[in-house]
N, C-alpha and C positions, 0 to 999 in steps of 0.2 A: 516614460516611454518616449523614444525618439520619433520624429516624424517618419523616418524610414521604416521603423518597426510598425508604426501605425499604417503606413502604406502597404506593407506586406500583409498585415492582418486584413486590411480592406480587400486586397486582391484575393486572399484566401476565402474570406466571407463571400465575395462575389462568385468565386469558383464553386463554392458549396451551394449557393443559391441557384446558380445556373443548373447544377446537377439535379437539385431538388425540383426545379421547374420543368425539367425535361419530360417528366411523366404527367405534367398538367394537361389540361384541355387546350388544344391548339386554338380554339375559338377565344380563349380568355388569356392566353400566355404567349407573348411574342417568342420567348425562348422555345417553348413547346412547338410552336409553329415552325421555327427554323429546324428543329430536330426532325419534325414530321416530314419536312421537304427533303431531308437527306443531306449527306455530306457535300455534294456538289453545290447545293444552294447555300450552305454555310460558307463554303470556301469562296463562292462568288461574292458573297456579302463582305468577306474580309478584303477581297480585291477591290470592291467598290469603295469601301471605307478607306483603304490605303490611298486610292486615287483621290478621294475627296480631301484627305489630309495633305497630300502633295500639292493640290491646287490651293488649299488654304495657306500652306507655307509659302507658295509662290506669291500669293496675294499679300502676305506679310501682316495680316490682321491677327494680332495675338489671341483675342477671344475666340475667333473662328478656328485657329489652330488648336487651342485647348479643347474646344467642343469636338472637333473632328478626331483628335487624338483619343479622347474618351470613347467615342464611337468605335474607333479602330481597336483599342484595347479590349473593349467589351466583346466585340465579335471574335477577336483572337481567343479570348477566354472560352467562348462558346465552342470554337473549333478544337481547342485543347481538351475541353471536357468531353467532346465526342470521342476522343482517343484515350480518355482516362488519365490525362496528364493534369495534375493539380498545379496551380500557379507557383507553389513553393518549389517545384522542380525547375521552373524557368528562373525564379529568383536565385536558386542555388547555383545555377549555371552563370548568372550574372555575377554573383559573389565570387565564383571561381575565377572569372575573368578580371575581376577588380585588380587594378595594379599591373595587369599584363598589357604590354604594348599591343596595339591592334595588329601591327606587323608580325609580332611573335605569334599572336593568336591565329592569323591567317596561315603562317608557316606550319603551325602545329596540325592544321587540318590536312595538309598534303593534298589528297584528292577531293577536298571539299567536304568530306564526311566529318562528323563530330569525332573528337578524340576517343580512343579506345576506352571502353568501359562506361561510356555515357549513353549508350543505347539501351 
């Protein structure tokens, strides 16, 4: 199995674990606590983690960037799970874009919406 396949499997397992923990006791599960606080709290956390990643990138410290990227990805998975979107859908979208110029991808969006049939 390739490292990319392992990574996709890891994201899928994390997505499943997040969904399973959503029903756990908020006193003992961070994920359950996030879900209990509601979507606004989840999205605020994504924003905070994105900011922390940007600051780490500006600082240029590799280990800190990796740490903050992991936090950001985790919280994005939590938010995706709240909308019933498994990681494989995001991975499929990335696979669809593979080999497509970024400029072509932007042009295909037109109004900024995803291409037809992806919603």
